[in-house]
GUDRENFI-188639 format. One record per residue (C-alpha): x, y, z; residue in one letter. Coordinates in nm, 3 decimals. Example, Ala and Ser with C-alpha at 12.3 -4.5 7.8 and 13.67 -1.06 7.14 Angstrom:
2
x, y, z, type
1.230, -0.450, 0.780, A
1.367, -0.106, 0.714, S
END
This chain:
82
x, y, z, type
-1.692, 12.489, 9.885, X
-1.844, 12.230, 9.650, X
-1.908, 12.489, 9.378, X
-1.551, 12.616, 9.407, X
-1.413, 12.262, 9.393, X
-1.615, 12.190, 9.080, X
-1.460, 12.490, 8.901, X
-1.110, 12.352, 8.955, X
-1.185, 11.980, 8.921, X
-0.982, 11.949, 8.601, X
-0.676, 12.111, 8.763, X
-0.407, 11.853, 8.830, X
-0.234, 11.875, 9.166, X
0.138, 11.896, 9.079, X
0.252, 11.809, 9.432, X
0.373, 11.465, 9.536, X
0.415, 11.271, 9.859, X
0.433, 11.464, 10.184, X
0.391, 11.793, 9.995, X
0.015, 11.721, 9.983, X
-0.039, 11.799, 10.351, X
-0.297, 12.065, 10.261, X
-0.590, 12.027, 10.027, X
-0.523, 12.202, 9.694, X
-0.874, 12.349, 9.676, X
-0.840, 12.493, 10.025, X
-0.507, 12.652, 9.928, X
-0.662, 12.804, 9.616, X
-0.968, 12.935, 9.799, X
-0.760, 13.095, 10.074, X
-0.544, 13.254, 9.804, X
-0.850, 13.387, 9.621, X
-1.003, 13.528, 9.941, X
-0.671, 13.693, 10.025, X
-0.643, 13.860, 9.685, X
-1.005, 13.977, 9.699, X
-0.925, 14.129, 10.039, X
-0.627, 14.324, 9.903, X
-0.347, 14.076, 9.975, X
-0.077, 14.027, 9.715, X
0.190, 13.787, 9.839, X
0.219, 13.432, 9.966, X
0.301, 13.579, 10.307, X
-0.030, 13.770, 10.292, X
-0.210, 13.444, 10.210, X
-0.057, 13.266, 10.509, X
-0.141, 13.558, 10.736, X
-0.498, 13.575, 10.605, X
-0.541, 13.200, 10.656, X
-0.418, 13.216, 11.013, X
-0.622, 13.527, 11.101, X
-0.943, 13.392, 10.947, X
-0.898, 13.026, 11.045, X
-1.207, 13.014, 11.272, X
-1.422, 13.148, 10.986, X
-1.256, 12.928, 10.722, X
-1.315, 12.618, 10.934, X
-1.691, 12.673, 10.900, X
-1.666, 12.548, 10.539, X
-1.315, 12.397, 10.512, X
-1.156, 12.105, 10.692, X
-0.804, 12.253, 10.729, X
-0.693, 11.912, 10.853, X
-0.331, 12.022, 10.903, X
-0.402, 12.382, 10.994, X
-0.354, 12.672, 10.760, X
-0.082, 12.653, 10.494, X
0.242, 12.844, 10.542, X
0.374, 13.105, 10.303, X
0.622, 12.842, 10.179, X
0.333, 12.610, 10.090, X
0.152, 12.881, 9.894, X
0.474, 12.971, 9.716, X
0.554, 12.610, 9.628, X
0.203, 12.543, 9.494, X
0.199, 12.850, 9.273, X
0.547, 12.772, 9.139, X
0.436, 12.420, 9.044, X
0.099, 12.503, 8.885, X
0.098, 12.528, 8.508, X
-0.001, 12.884, 8.416, X
-0.233, 12.771, 8.138, X
END
């Protein structure tokens, strides 16, 4: 997880306040794993996170559980594409 975090250390988290319930790096890593596994949508990412939670918790904290599809959607809408 540290190597992954280092890659995205310059990425600003566009979320504010209570919207930061989930760690941005955890969201991004779940999204990447989902896409590498054939998933395409935010709903797929939420489903992947929930299904693989026991495995993900071996290297992630997931303090507030796995993110919902709304969380994935909101994060990707807010991130600057560049």
